[in-house]
N, C-alpha and C positions, 0 to 999 in steps of 0.2 A: 274430541280431539286425542288421539293416541300419543303416546311418546315411545320413541325408538332409541337407543343409547348406545353409541359408538362401540364403547368398552364401559364394565360397571362402572359407575359413579357412586360414592359414598353420599347419600344426601342427609345430612344432618341439621340442614338449615331449617331455620321455622317461616323463612318469609319469600325467599329466592324461588320463583317459579309459581307462587301463590296467586288466586284471584282475589284479586281485592277490588274495590271502586277504584276507577280512575280519579284522580285529583280533578277538583273542576267539573266532573261530568255532570252532576246534579245542575250547577250553575248554566251548563251549556245547553241542556236537554228542556231547562224551564226558560231561556232567554235570559236570565239574570247576569250573567256574565256580560261585562262592558268590554266589548272591542274598541280599538282605536276610532272605528265608523263611527261608535256610539257616542263619543265623547263629546260635551259642549260646555264651553268655559265663557265665563263674565266676557263681555267687550269683544267678543270674538269676530274675526274677520274670515271670509272664505277666500280660497285661493284656488286658480285655475291656470291651466299650463296653454300657451298658443303655440300651436304644433305645425309642422311644415305642411305644406299643400301638395309637395311634390317629391317623390321619390328620389331624385338627384338633381339637385340645382345649386348654382353660385346666389348667394344673397347680394344683391345689388345696394339696397335701402331697406331700414326698419323705420319706420315712423309710428310712435305710439301717442300722438297729440291728442287725437279724438278720443282714445281709451282713457287719456289722463283726465281729460275733460268732461269724462262722462259721470254725471251725478251718482255717488255713492262709492265710486273707485276712489280707494286710499293711494294704491302705491302700483306701478308698472315697472318692470325690470327687464333688460337686456343684457347681453353679455358685458357692455358697458360697466355694470352694477356688479360686476364680481371681483370681491375684494382681493381673491388669493388665485390658485389656479383653476381655469377655465377646463376641467378634465376632470373624469371620474373611471374607475373600473378596477376589479380585483387583480386583476394581473397587469395589464395595460390601461393607461389612464388615457383612452385614446376616444372617449364620449364625452362631447362638451355638454356641461352642466346647461348652458344655453349657446347656441350656435351663434359665429362670427360672421363667417364668409362663406358656409358652405352647409347643406342639408344633405344626409346620405341615407334618409329613409321617411317614410312619413310619419313615424312616431317622433322624431328630431324635435327637441324643443327648443322653441326661438325667442317666447318671452312668458313672463309671468305677470299674473294680476293678482292684487287681493283688494277686496271688496267688501262693503257691508253684508251684502247677501248672496247667496249663491245665485241666484238669478240675476243680479248686477252683474256678478263678476263673466256669467255665460255670455251676457249681451256684450261686453266690453270687449269680450275676446275678438269678438266678429269686427270690431274698430283697429284693431293693430293692423296697419297696411305694411306689407310686406312686398318687395320688388325681387321677383325672381327672375334666373336666366336658367332655364332648364337644360339638362345635360342628358346625353345618353343613358339610359337606365342598364344598368349591369344586371342580367336576372337568370342565366344560365353558368352554373359554377364552372362547368367544364372549359365552357368558351372565357370566362372570366380571366383563366390561366393564359390565355394567350399573350403574346407581347404585344399587338396590337388592340387588345382588350382597353374601355375606357376605364381609368383608375377610380377606383373607389377612395382609395388612400394614396399619398404620393409615392409612398415606396413600393406602391403595386397590388396584386390583389390577391397574393399568397402571403397568409399572415404566419403558416406554421406547414413546414414541411419535414415529418417526421420518416426516416428508413431504418429498418432491422434485418439482419441476414443472419441467418445460422443454418451451418450446416452447409449443400451444396445443394441447391435448387434444381442446378439441371441434373445432378446425378439421382435425385430424390425423384424426379419424373421419368427419368431412364428407367428406374427400379418398378414404376407402377405398372401394373396390370389394367387399371382401368382410371381414366382422368375424367373428373365431372367438371363443368365450367359454365358459368352463370353469371350474370348480372343481375343485382336486387337493387331496389329502391325503398325507402321508407318515405314515411310523410312527417308533418311539421305539426307536433303534436303541442297543444294550448295545455296550461296546468289548469284551468278552470277551478281554481282556488274560489271557496265561498264568498270570502272577503276578496273586494277589489282592494288594490292598493291604496291605502287611506293613512291618515293620521293627524295629530296635532302638534303644534310646535309653540311654545311659550316662553317668554323671558322675565326672569327674576332679577329686578334692579339691587336688592340688597345683597344677595350672594353675585352678581354679574354673572348668571348661568344660564346658559340656554338650553332648553330641554326639547327635544325631539320624541314625542311618543308615538311610534310607527311600527307595523308589523316587518320586521325583519329576521334572517336566520343568524346574523353574527352583529349584536348590538356594537362590539368594541370596533370591528373594522369599519362598521358605518359611522361611528364616531369621529375615526381619523379622517375619512373620507369627508366627511362634513366640515371639519377643522381646515382639512386642507384646502378647500374651496372658500371658506372665509376667511382664512389667513388667523385662525385663533388657536390658541392653545388648547390642547384637546380635553384639559381638566376643564374648559370652561363650556364644554359641551357635554351636555348628559343625553342618552340613549336608552328609552324603555322600551323594548321589544315586546313584551307580552303582555296579553295575550294575542296570537296570532293566528287569524281565519284561514289558515291553509296555506302551503308553501310549496312543498315538491320540489324545489330548488329555484322555483320562479321568483323568489324575494330573497334570494342568496344576494343578488347584487343590488346597487342603490335603486329604489323606486320613487318614492315621493321625498325622501328625508332632506335632500340637499335644496331642494325647492322651497319645502316647508321652512327649513333652516334660513334661507335668503329674503322670503318674506318677513319673518317675526325679526330676524336681524335688522332690517331697515324701519320696519313699523313699530317695532316694541310693543307689539300687541298679539295676542294669541291668533293663530291661523290654523284654519282646519283646511284639510283637501279629501275629498272623496272623490275617485276616479270613475267615470260610468263605466260600465261593461264593455262598449263600444270602443271606447279611448283605451281600455287596458288590453283587449284585443288587438289593437294596433301597436301600441307602443312596448309591450311587455316581449319578454324574451319567451323563445319557443323551444322545443325537442330540435335539434340539429338532422333536417333532412338529410339523407345520406344517399351516395351511388355507389355501390360495392361491386367489385370485381372479383369474383372467387375464382381461382384456380385448383383442384384439390385431387392428388394423386394416391393411390390405395392399391396393395395389393389382393389378389383373388381371396384370402383369407380373411380379408376386412382390416390388415394392419395398413396403418394410415404412415404414408412417406414423405408424403410432400404436400405444401399449401402456399400458394402465390395469391396475396391480397393487395389489393389498392382500394383506399378509403378516401372518397371524396364527400367532404363535411362544407355545408353551405351554412357558413356563420352569420351571414347578413352585412349590416353595416359596419358594425364593431365587433370587438375582437371579444369582449366579456370573457367568458370561461371556455372560449374555442379551443384553444390549444390544449390546454388540460383533457376537455372532452374526447379529442382526436388521439391525445396522447392514451387515454384509456381505453380507446376502441382499438388501438394498436396493439395494446397490451394484450387486450381479451379476445383478438380477432381471431385466434386458433381454437377458441374454446378450452375448456379443460382437459385438453388430451396431448398425449407424447405426439408429438410430429418433429421427428429428426433433422427436416429440411424446410426451412421457411425463407421465406421473401415478403418483406410486408413494408409497404408504404401507406402515409398517412398524409392528407391535405387538409387543412383548414383554409377556407376560400372567403373572401370579402364580396357580397353582392349587395344590391340595394332592396333585398328581400326581408324587409324587418330585420330583427335581432334575433340569433340563436345563443342559449347559454345553459346554464345548468339546468339537468331535469333529470328527475328521479332514475338512475340507472347511468346517466351519465355518460352515454357513447356505447355501454356494452347491450344494451337494448338491440340495437343497429345490428351490431356484428353478430349476435347471437341470434337474430334472425334468420341471417345469411348463412352462418357455420350451420347451425341446427337444421338449416332446409337441406343444405349439402350431406349433411349425415342421413337425412333420411333417404335421399335420392340415392346415396350409396348403398344404404340397406336395401333397398329395393333393387336395384341393379343387380346386386350379388346374391340376392334372396335370403339376406340374412334378417333374424330377428334384430328389430330396432335397438331393443335395450342389451343383446349380445354384441353386437357392433360398437356401442358405446363402452360395454364393459372391458373389451377387448383392448381399447385405447385411453381409456380414461387415467389420468396423472396418479401417481402414487406419493405419499411424502418423500421427499428429496429428489424428486425428479423434475427437469426441466420444463417449463412452460414452452410456448410457441416464439417467446421471444428470450430464452435461453436463461431466464431467472429460476431459482431452485424454490419450490413451495417449501418453508421450514416447519410449519405449525399447523394444528388440527385439520383434519378434513374429515368429510363425512359422505364422498363421493359414492363408493360402494354399497353404502347403507341407502343411500339415496334409491341407487339402480335398483336395490332388494326391492324396496319399498313399492316403486313404479311397478315391476312386475309383479307383486302382491295385489295390486289395486284392483278393484272388482271390475272397473270400467277397462282396464287394459286387459286382465285374464277373459272379459267376455266380448273383445272387439270383433271377433268372427260374427258373433250372434248380433250384435248391435246393429248390424247393415239391414236386419230384416225390418219391414215397416208395411203398414196397411195403406200407405199413400206410394204409389210408386215412382213419384215425382220428388218425394222426400228420400233423400239417402244420407245414412248416419255415418260417422267415421272418428277414429279414436288416434290422437297424433301424440306424441311426446316430444320434451325437450328437456334439456340440462343445462346448467350455466353455473360461473362462477364470478365472484364482484369483489374486487379488492377496497378493502377497508382502511379509512384513513386517507391522507393527502399522498402518502409515497415519499420517495426519497428526495432531499434535497429542499423541501418545502416545510416551513414552520409548524408543527403541529403539537399540541401539548394539551394537558388538561390540569386544572387548578380547582381548588374548591376549600372553603372554609367551614369549621365547624365550631359554635359556640354554645355553652351550658345556659340554662334559663335559671331562675331561681325557681321554678316549681318542678325542677330536675328535668325539662323536656330540653330539645336543641333545636338550636336554627342552624340550616344547612344551605349556605350559599354557594352557588355555581353561575358561571356568566351564561351557559347554554342555555338556547330558547328553545322552548316545548312547541314545536310546530303543527301540534296535534297528535305526534305520535305515542304521548303518554309519557314523554322524558320524565317529567317530573314525579309521576307514579314510580319508576323505575329508580329514580335515586331515592325515593322513599322507601323502596322496598331495600335497597344496597344499606342505606343509613341504620334502618331500622334493625338487619341483621349484623352489621358490623357493631353496633352500639349496645346489643344484646338487650333489646326491648321488646314488650309483650305488646304495648298499647300503641297504635298506630297514631294517636292523637298529640305523641310526644316528640313526634317529628314534624316541623314546619320547613317547606321546601321553598327558598328565594332563586329566582333565575331571571335572565336576561336585562340587567341593568347596569348601565356601566358605573352607576357609582356607588351602587350596594352590593354588588359581588366580585367576585376576582375574573380576569379573561380566562374563559376556559375553553376558547375555540369556538369554532364555527358549527351549528347542526347541522353538518352535511357529511358528505361521504360514508353513510353507514354509520357513524362512530360515535354520536351524541353520548349514547349511553356509556360505552366504552371510555369516551375523555372524561367525562363528569364525574362516570362512576368511579371508574378507577381511584380517582384523586378524593371522592369522598370515602371510598375505602380506605385508602392511606391515611387520610385525617381521621377518619374514626377510630383506626388501629391506635393514633396516638393519643387520642382522646381517651380510649379504654384505659392507656398506661398511666395517664395523668390523674384519671380517677383513683385507680388502683393505688398511686401513689399517697394521693391525700386522704384515702379511705384507710391505709395502713396506719397512719397518725393517729386518727379518730379510734380505731379498732387496737391499736398496740400490737399489730401483726406487720411480719416483715410481708411486702407485696408479692412475693415469690409464693407465699400461701394462702393467696387469695382468688377468688373465682367471680366472675360474674353470671346472673343467669335473669333474666326478666326483670333487668332495671337494678337490680340488688346485687350489691358486693357484699361477700361472705368469705369465712373462712372454710377452707376445704374441709377439714377435720371437725370443723365445728359449725356447721351451717344455720345454728343460732344466732351465733356472733355475726352479726351482719348492719350493714347501714343502705339503705335506700338512696336513689338519685335524687328523690325530694328532699331525705334528709341532708343528703349532701351538697344538693344546689342551696337550700337555706342556710347553711353552715358556711359555703363558700361565698355567698352572697354577704353576709355580715361581715366577712372579713375583706369584700371588696376584691376577690379573688377568682370570679366565675371563671374556668379557664377557657381557649381558644389555641382551636387547633387546626393546621393549614396542611393541605396536599397538593402536592406538585408533580408533573412527570412530562417526559416527552414521549409521544407515541414512538414504540418500536419500529425499526426500519430494516428492509434487507441490506445483506452485505454486497450484494452484487450490484453494481453499477451500470446503466446501460448508456453510453456515449450519446449524446445530442437528442436525448429523450427526458426531459425534466419531469420529476414526478415518478418516474419509474424506476424500478417495478415497485410492487407493493408487498407487504409481508406479511400480512393477515387477509383471509379470504374467506368468503361465506359461500356457501353451496347451495344451489337449489335446484329442483327439478319440478317438471310440471305434466300431468295428465290430462287430455282435454278430449270431451265428448260431444260430436258438435253435430248438427243437422244443417242439411243444405238443400235448399228449394232449386232443382233443377231447371225450373222454368221462371223463377226471377232473380236466382242467383243470390238470393238473402241466405246469410249463414245465422245460425243461433247454438249459443254454447248451453248446454243442457246440465253439463257436470262437469266440474273441475277437482282437482287434486294440486295441491300443493306441498313439497316436501321438501323442508329447510333445515340446513346445518347453520346454523348460527351461534354454536355453543350453545353453553347452559341459557335455559329460557329463564329471564329474570321476570319480568311481568307478563304473566299468561294471557290475561285480557288484551293488553297490547301486543303481544304477538300475535293471537289469533285476527285481531282489529288489523293488523297490518298484512297479514296473508290474505284477508278477504278483499280491502282496498285493494290490494295489489293486483290480486286476479281481475277487478273489474277494471281498474285502470289501464294493464295490459289487453284488457280485452277490448277495451276503447281504441288504443292503439293499433290492435291486429286488424279491428272490422270495421271502424267508422270515423275515429279522428284524423282531421287533416285540416289546416290553414291553407286555404287557397289565396293565394297571389298571384295577380296578373300584371305585367309591367310594372312591378314595385306597388300596386295599389291591391288592398285586402277587400278580397269579395266574401268570406266569412269574418262578420265584426260582431258576432252576438250569437247565442246558443238557439237561436230560431234557424240557424245556417249551419254553424258549427255543432255537429252532431256526438253528444256524449253519452253515455249509458246510462239509462234510467233503473230505475228498481223492476221495471218489466223486461228489460234487457239482459239483467244480471242473472245468472245460472242459479237455478232452483237449489242447486245443492254444491257448495264448497268445502271439501274435507282439507283438513293442516295436519299435517303429519311432522312434528317436529324430531329431527336427528339431533340429538344431544350429544354432540363432542366437546370434549373440555378444552378450551383455550387456556393453556396454563399463565399466559400474560394479559388474561383480562379479567374485569371485576366478576369473581365468582365463576369463571371459565366462559364469560360471554364475547361474542366476538361482534355482533350487529344483522340486522336484517332488513332495515328500511328500503334498500332497493333491490336486493335481489328477490324479496319476493315477488315483484313484479315482472322480471328480466324472462323468463322462458315460456310464460303461458303464451304470447303472440306466436312464437314459431311453432309450438304445441299446438294451437288452433289451426295454423296453414297447413301443419302436416295432416291434422285430422281432415281437412278439407281436401289433401289429395288422396286421403286413404278412404274417403266419401266417393268422389266422382273422379279421381284418377287425373285430375289436372293440378300441375304445380302453380303455385301463388309466388309470383317474384317481385312482386309492389305490393306494400301493405299502407293504406289501410286495404283490407280485401273486402270493397263495398262491393253492393249486389252487382253493379254494372262490370267490375272486373271479375267477379266471379263467374258472371254470365257468359262473358265472351271468354273466360279460359276454359268453360266447360265446350262452348262452340268451338272453339280453336282445336280442344282435342278431339271433338267428333268429326274435324275435318271441314265444320261449316263455319 
C-alpha cells in the first residue's frame, strides 16, 4: 500500500498510521471470542417471535391459548402485555414492538414466546392462532404515491419529500450543447453479517437491573428505546453491545433488544434469542432500492451546466432511517462536481416490501451509480478522457455542491484523479481488451465519489470519553462507541497511546459499548466512529497529560512548564535524568487515593449553511474516494468478473493502517456484490430469496485476485490527528466503476444493478440489435 499526501505533513507520531495487531483479532481467528449468540446462562429460556403470514392485513383476533398450554412454554406475550409505548424507530416510532391491529410486512412481530428449549419455542410458535383480513399489497413505489393507492400508513405512503433548487435549471439546459437523460434502478442489498440478530437478557433482583446483551451499533439509543417500551427508567436498563458479529448499518436499528427485554421483564429469567438466517433475511432492514431519473446538461468542452434528479426510494413498511437516507442521497446526487443549476427531488415511499434502512453508504451508493454512469456516457459522447472530464468539473475547497452548500474542510479529489490516471490498469486500458478467447471482452471503468461524515446539521452528534490512570501506570479508556468489526478499538488504542506518550501498547485497555461502564459517545455510524470517540479520547488524553505533569512537578520539585513526557516518563527538559515514570507516579498517587480521571466531550462540527426543509443537510466534513475496475465480460453468458480493483481514498490521516486496508478490501468486495449479484427478490410482498443459496454474495472465488489501496492523506484540522473517516466511502464508487468497465468492454450501458448475467446478456443483445 503506497501513500499519497495532499501536502507535506510532518509526521512525528510514533503510533498514528502504524500497523499493529487488531484488538481481539487473535480471539476472533481462533474462535475464542464469545459473541451474544455464544452465551449460555443458568436457568435460561429460549425466545422466538411469531411473525405475520401476510404482507398487508388487518388483525382480527390473536389467540395464544394453545401455545400457552404447550408443555415447556413459560410465557406468551402480545401487544396487550406492553407496559409502555408500543413502537420504536430511530427517527419515527412507527414500528410496533408487537402488532395490535395491522401488519405491514411479513417480518412484522405479532407475539413472543419464551420456553424451556429452543425446540419447544419453535413448536409453540405454530400454535399461536392469528385471524387476518388480507389487504391489497402495495408493491410499486411509483404507484404507491398515487392518491388512489391503498395506504400502508394512515397519513399516506409518502414518508418524506425533499425538494432543492439551485440556480435556474431551465437556463442551464438552455446553455447545454449535450443533454443526457436516463433512468437507473438499484437493488435491495442484504447486509449479510456473519452473526444474525442474537442476544441474551437477564434480570438482577439485587440491583433491580435488566441487562440486554445484544449486538447493536448504539447501546445508549437501544437503552432508551427498550426503556420506553417497558416504561422503565433508562437507568434500570443496561445494554452491552460488544462484541458485534457484523453490522454495516443493519444493526443500527432495534432488532431483538426489545423482545429480549420484554420476555425477561415478565419471566425474571434469562432469555436467549438467535434468529435463523431465513428469519433474519425476511424481517431485517435492507439497502433502499431506488429508481433514479437523471437529466444532465453539459457544454461541448465538458463543462457541466445543469442536473435534474428525481429519486424514488422504497423504504418498505416502516420509516426506519428512510428519511435521512433519502436526504443524504439528495445531497450527494450531483456527485463531487461543480454544477451551477440543479433541481433535485427525493421521495421516501412506504410499501409492503419488507423494510429498508441504514446500510453502508446510506443512499450515496445509489446516486453515485447513476451520476457516475452519466459522467461516463458524457465522456464518451464528447470523446473526452473520463479522468479529464471529471478533473474539469470537480469541486474545490470553498466551492458549492449540487445543493448549494460550501465544502469548507480538507479534500483530496485532485490527488485521487491523479492516482487513477497513474494506475497501471488505467494506463493500459486500451491493451487489456486483447484476449485469446474472442467471446471474453475486457474493459476498464472508473468512478469517484464523496461521503458526508457525521449526522449533519440539526441532529445531535457528539463524542465523549473517560480516561483513568491505573496503579501500574497504565490507563483504562472508556468510550461508548461500538466496534462493529471495523477495528474501532484499535484506532482508539493508537490515539490513546499517541496522546499519552506511551511506548508499551499493553499500558492501554479499551472499554466500549456498555451503557453502565462507558459515557455516551454517539453511534457507530456515518463513518464517524473513530472521529467521535477518537477526538474525545484525544481531548481527555491532553487533560491527563497536564494532570500528570502537575503531580510530577511536586515530586520532582520543578515547575510543570519545564517538564516533558516521552515513552511513559516525565522528565525535566534540561536534566533528563531527573524523572519519574508513569509506574512510579501511579504507585505514588494510588497510595494517596488520588489516581486521576479525565473526560473529553465535544459536539460534531456542522456547516454554517442551512438547507430549508431538509433535516440533516448539509454535512460539514467529507471523505472522498475513487475506484478503478478491470472487468472481464463473457459475451456468450453475460457473466462479469472483477479481475483487479484499485481504491484511492481520502479519509484524512490514516490512524489504523491494518484497519484502513481491511475496510478498503471489504468495501471493494461488498461493492462488487452490490454491482453484480446481490438483490433481495420480493414478489407481492413475499420474499423469494430467504437464505444464501438463493441470495448470492461474493465468495473468495469471486473476489478480485488483486486489490490495491492507495490512501490520499489530506489533513483534517478538526479530526483526531487529522482523521476524517472511511467506513462507507470505500465501497461507494466501485459499483459504477464496474458497470462503466462493462460498457468499455462490450459497449452496453447497464442501467440497473445488480448487473446479473441475464441483464448483461440482454444488454449486449439489445446493443447488437437482437
